[in-house]
C-alpha positions in Angstrom: 0.0 0.0 0.0 2.9 2.4 0.8 5.4 1.1 -1.7 6.8 3.8 -4.0 5.0 6.7 -2.1 6.6 9.9 -0.9 6.3 11.3 2.6 6.2 15.1 2.6 3.6 15.9 5.2 2.3 13.6 8.0 -1.2 14.0 6.5 0.0 12.2 3.3 -0.8 8.9 5.0 -4.1 7.8 6.5 -4.4 6.9 10.2 -4.6 3.2 9.0 -1.3 3.6 7.0 0.4 5.2 10.0 -0.8 2.2 12.1 0.9 -0.1 9.6 4.2 1.7 10.1 3.9 1.8 13.9 3.1 -2.0 14.0 6.1 -2.8 11.9 8.3 -0.4 14.1 7.1 -2.3 17.2 8.0 -5.6 15.6 11.5 -4.3 14.8 11.9 -3.1 18.4 11.0 -6.6 19.7 13.2 -8.5 17.3 15.7 -6.2 15.5 17.9 -9.1 14.4 15.0 -10.4 12.2 15.3 -7.2 10.1 19.1 -7.1 9.7 18.9 -8.1 6.0 15.6 -6.5 5.0 17.2 -3.8 2.8 20.2 -5.7 1.6 21.2 -4.4 -1.9 19.2 -1.1 -1.3 20.8 2.4 -1.1 19.5 5.4 0.8 20.5 8.9 -0.5 20.7 11.5 2.3 20.6 15.1 1.0 21.0 17.5 3.9 21.1 21.1 2.8 21.3 22.3 6.4 23.0 20.9 9.6 21.4 18.0 11.4 22.6 15.6 14.1 19.8 13.4 15.2 17.7 13.3 12.0 20.6 12.6 9.6 22.3 10.0 11.9 18.9 8.4 12.6 18.1 7.9 8.9 21.6 6.6 8.2 21.6 4.2 11.2 18.1 3.0 10.3 19.2 2.0 6.8 22.5 0.4 8.0 20.5 -1.6 10.6 18.3 -2.9 7.8 21.3 -4.1 5.9 21.3 -1.3 3.3 23.9 1.3 2.4 23.9 5.1 2.5 25.3 7.8 0.2 24.8 11.6 0.3 26.0 14.9 1.7 25.6 16.6 5.0 26.1 20.1 3.7 25.5 21.5 0.2 29.0 23.0 0.0 30.4 19.5 -0.4 28.1 18.8 -3.5 27.5 20.1 -7.0 25.0 22.5 -5.4 28.0 24.7 -4.7 28.6 24.8 -8.5 25.0 26.1 -9.0 23.2 22.8 -9.8 19.4 23.2 -9.5 17.3 21.0 -7.2 15.5 19.0 -9.9 18.8 18.0 -11.5 20.3 17.0 -8.1 17.2 14.9 -7.4 17.1 13.2 -10.8 20.8 12.4 -10.5 20.7 11.0 -6.9 17.5 9.1 -7.8 19.4 7.4 -10.6 21.9 6.0 -8.0 19.7 5.2 -5.0 16.4 3.5 -4.1 15.1 6.1 -1.7 16.0 9.6 -0.7 15.8 11.5 2.7 16.1 15.3 2.2 16.3 18.2 4.6 16.1 21.7 3.1 15.9 25.2 4.7 13.3 26.4 2.2 9.7 25.5 3.0 8.1 23.4 0.3 11.5 22.3 -1.2 10.9 18.6 -0.6 7.4 18.7 -2.1 8.9 20.4 -5.2 11.8 17.9 -5.3 9.4 14.9 -5.1 7.9 15.9 -8.5 11.2 15.0 -10.1 12.3 12.1 -8.0 12.2 8.6 -9.6 12.3 7.0 -6.2 10.4 7.5 -2.9 11.4 10.8 -1.2 11.1 11.5 2.5 11.0 15.1 3.9 13.5 15.2 6.7 12.5 18.8 7.6 11.9 21.9 5.5 12.4 25.2 7.2 9.8 26.0 9.9 7.2 24.0 7.9 7.1 20.2 8.3 9.1 17.5 10.0 7.0 14.4 9.3 9.4 11.7 10.6 9.6 13.6 13.9 5.8 13.5 14.1 5.9 9.7 13.4 8.5 9.4 16.2 6.3 11.4 18.6 3.2 9.3 17.7 5.0 6.0 18.1 6.5 7.1 21.5 3.0 8.1 22.7 1.5 4.8 21.5 4.2 2.7 23.3 4.1 4.9 26.5 0.3 5.0 26.7 -0.8 1.9 24.7 -3.0 4.2 22.6 -3.1 7.5 20.7 -6.5 8.6 21.8 -8.4 9.8 24.9 -5.4 11.8 26.0 -4.7 15.3 27.4 -1.5 16.7 25.9 0.3 19.8 27.1 2.5 21.5 24.5 4.9 23.9 26.3 7.3 26.6 25.1 7.7 28.1 21.6 4.4 27.2 20.0 4.6 29.9 17.4 7.7 28.8 15.5 8.0 25.2 16.5 7.4 23.0 13.4 7.3 19.9 15.5 4.4 21.2 17.6 2.4 22.3 14.5 2.9 18.8 12.8 1.9 17.0 16.0 -1.3 19.0 16.5 -2.3 18.2 12.9 -1.5 14.6 13.3 -3.1 14.0 16.7 -6.3 15.9 15.7 -7.2 12.8 13.6 -7.4 10.6 16.7 -10.4 10.4 19.1 -11.0 12.5 22.2 -7.8 14.5 22.3 -7.5 17.6 24.4 -4.6 20.1 24.0 -3.4 22.4 26.7 -1.3 25.1 24.9 1.3 26.5 27.4 3.2 29.5 26.1 3.9 33.3 26.6 1.5 35.5 24.6 4.4 36.3 22.3 4.8 32.6 21.3 1.2 31.4 21.1 0.2 28.9 18.5 -0.4 30.5 15.1 -3.9 31.6 14.3 -4.2 29.3 11.2 -3.5 26.2 13.4 -6.4 27.3 15.6 -8.8 28.0 12.8 -7.9 25.4 10.3 -7.2 22.5 12.6 -8.5 22.9 16.2 -11.6 25.0 15.6 -12.6 23.3 12.3 -12.3 19.8 13.8 -13.9 20.9 17.1 -10.9 19.8 19.1 -10.9 20.6 22.8 -8.1 23.1 23.7 -7.2 25.8 26.2 -4.3 28.4 26.2 -2.5 29.2 29.4 0.8 31.0 30.3 2.0 29.0 33.3 3.0 25.3 33.2 2.5 25.0 37.0 -1.3 25.8 36.6 -2.0 22.7 34.5 0.7 20.1 34.9 -1.5 18.0 37.2 -4.0 17.4 34.4 -1.6 16.2 31.7 -1.1 12.7 30.3 1.7 13.9 27.9 3.9 16.9 28.3 5.7 18.0 25.1 8.4 20.5 25.9 10.1 22.9 23.4 12.6 25.6 23.7 11.7 29.2 24.5 14.3 31.4 22.9 15.2 34.8 24.3 15.5 36.4 20.8 11.8 35.7 20.1 10.8 38.4 22.7 10.4 42.1 21.9 10.8 43.0 25.5 13.6 41.5 27.7 11.6 42.2 30.9 8.8 39.8 29.6 11.4 37.1 28.9 12.9 37.5 32.4 9.5 37.4 34.0 8.4 34.2 32.1 11.5 32.2 31.4 11.5 30.1 34.6 7.9 29.1 33.9 9.1 27.0 31.0 11.9 25.1 32.8 10.7 21.7 33.9 12.3 20.6 37.2 11.6 18.2 40.0 9.7 20.8 41.9 7.2 21.3 39.1 6.9 17.5 38.6 5.7 17.0 42.3 2.1 17.8 41.3 2.2 15.9 38.0 0.6 12.5 37.4 2.7 9.4 38.3 2.3 8.1 34.7 3.0 11.4 32.9 5.1 11.0 29.7 7.6 13.8 29.1 8.6 14.3 25.5 11.0 16.7 23.8 12.1 16.8 20.1 15.6 17.8 21.2 18.1 19.5 21.2 17.3 20.9 24.6 19.1 23.9 26.1 17.8 24.5 29.6 14.0 23.9 29.4 14.3 20.5 31.1 16.6 20.4 34.1 19.1 17.5 33.9 17.8 16.4 37.3 14.6 15.2 35.4 16.6 12.8 33.2 16.5 10.1 35.9 12.7 10.4 36.5 10.9 7.4 35.0 8.4 9.8 33.4 11.2 11.2 31.2 10.8 9.6 27.8 12.8 12.0 25.5 15.9 9.7 25.1 13.7 6.7 24.5 11.9 9.0 22.0 15.2 9.5 20.1 15.7 5.7 19.8 12.1 5.1 18.7 12.9 7.7 15.9 15.4 5.3 14.5 13.0 2.4 14.6 10.1 4.3 13.0 12.4 5.4 10.2 13.5 1.7 9.7 9.8 0.8 9.4 9.1 3.7 7.0 12.0 2.9 4.7 11.0 -0.7 4.6 7.3 0.2 3.8 8.2 2.7 1.1 10.6 0.3 -0.6 8.0 -2.5 -0.4 10.4 -5.0 1.3 9.3 -7.5 3.9 
């Protein structure tokens, strides 16, 4: 069903198709050695037009663990892009050598444009502030494993909700599941964009509230998804100083949280989760990183149509 498809936006796949990917990822987690030769003879092309640590290494490790190989570049200066080659020509060329492509680009919409010229499945590994679909798959898989479901949950999204592409993608994806409530925790300056409210939350009659302080709502959350609040986003430094500690998760704030809270973060973190939280059993963000590799393994296998 998914063989030969591109993944540009999490909405490209139905909920049922996402479940297929998650089921395969869970199989791989249980018995990784059974999949060590799944992609033997296959090659992944990684085209990273901007820096990345987790996403690029996760894709490369996923393909290597499936028994495949990887070629590509981690910055455009080391490719013919530096000579002025256009994107369609790069994609056609790399698609001639490889079986599947993972591409990150700073320009919004670049992977969608590139997919029109790709002779092989193309995965959007992040385009500007727009989409990061494999991070969304990672988040959904982690929630499914942590909670045993992706429905009937109250999810707190905390920090920079205005510019955070991972938050926007996750809201869109989770709005397709039943009985989801969002608590949007941010300073006024960094509230969720209006189009997400009108086109997703209001249109689908999703239950949500907006608050400024994490402490006021942490006791009601099943999931807490933390993101960075960046000083440079504020017009007024006094506002930043007033609010910045509200968005640092520490042991004190966790005292009133549920015992089975799941704490997620797309990483990298700066100081928004205190390192003292890392040892708390509710901290799932490093498991989340590992699940990202497994979900990319499942995605690659599905798009290549290998069993």
